[in-house]
C-alpha positions in Angstrom: 0.3 0.0 -0.3 2.6 2.4 0.9 4.7 2.2 -2.5 1.3 1.9 -4.8 0.5 5.1 -2.7 4.3 6.7 -3.4 4.7 5.3 -6.8 1.1 6.6 -7.8 2.1 10.4 -7.1 5.7 9.4 -8.5 6.6 11.0 -4.9 9.6 8.5 -5.3 11.1 9.8 -8.7 11.0 13.5 -7.3 12.3 12.7 -4.4 15.0 11.0 -6.0 14.0 7.8 -3.5 15.2 4.3 -5.3 12.2 2.1 -5.0 14.2 -1.0 -4.0 15.5 1.1 -0.6 11.7 2.3 0.1 10.8 -1.2 -0.2 13.4 -2.5 2.0 12.8 0.3 4.4 8.5 -0.2 4.3 9.4 -4.2 4.8 11.8 -3.6 7.5 8.6 -1.4 9.7 6.5 -3.9 8.6 8.4 -6.9 10.3 8.8 -5.0 13.5 5.2 -4.7 14.0 4.1 -7.8 16.6 1.1 -10.0 14.7 -0.2 -10.9 18.1 -0.5 -7.0 19.2 -4.6 -6.9 18.8 -4.2 -3.1 18.0 -1.0 -1.9 16.4 -0.2 -4.3 14.1 0.2 -4.4 10.4 -3.6 -3.9 9.8 -3.9 -1.1 11.6 -0.7 0.7 9.6 -2.5 0.0 6.3 -5.9 0.9 7.7 -4.3 4.4 8.8 -1.9 4.8 5.7 -5.3 4.3 3.3 -7.0 6.7 5.3 -4.0 9.2 5.4 -4.1 8.9 1.7 -7.5 9.7 1.2 -7.8 12.6 3.3 -5.0 13.9 1.4 -5.9 13.2 -2.4 -9.8 12.4 -2.6 -10.8 15.1 0.0 -8.0 17.4 -1.1 -6.4 18.2 1.6 -3.0 18.2 0.6 -4.1 21.3 -1.7 -5.5 22.5 1.5 -2.7 22.2 3.3 -0.1 23.4 0.6 2.1 20.2 1.2 4.8 19.9 -1.1 6.3 16.3 -2.4 8.1 16.1 0.8 5.3 17.0 3.3 2.8 15.1 1.4 5.5 11.7 1.2 6.4 12.3 5.0 3.0 12.3 5.8 1.9 9.2 4.1 5.4 7.6 6.0 4.5 8.9 9.3 1.2 7.6 8.9 2.0 4.2 7.5 
């Protein structure tokens, strides 16, 4: 989901981040979640990321908040 969200807006290219490095970074974060935790787990992270992505794009909050690519990317990474 993080890769989709960042690639949809070409954020990795615009910020000169290699897709392989970002994929490894996201994978390492995912590995850090404890599956047995009933709330703060990978599913919750995906839900928060999808919600943030929707708020910023579908609802137009990216433009309202005047987020540049770096802040948009940061918001997505922080949410995930």
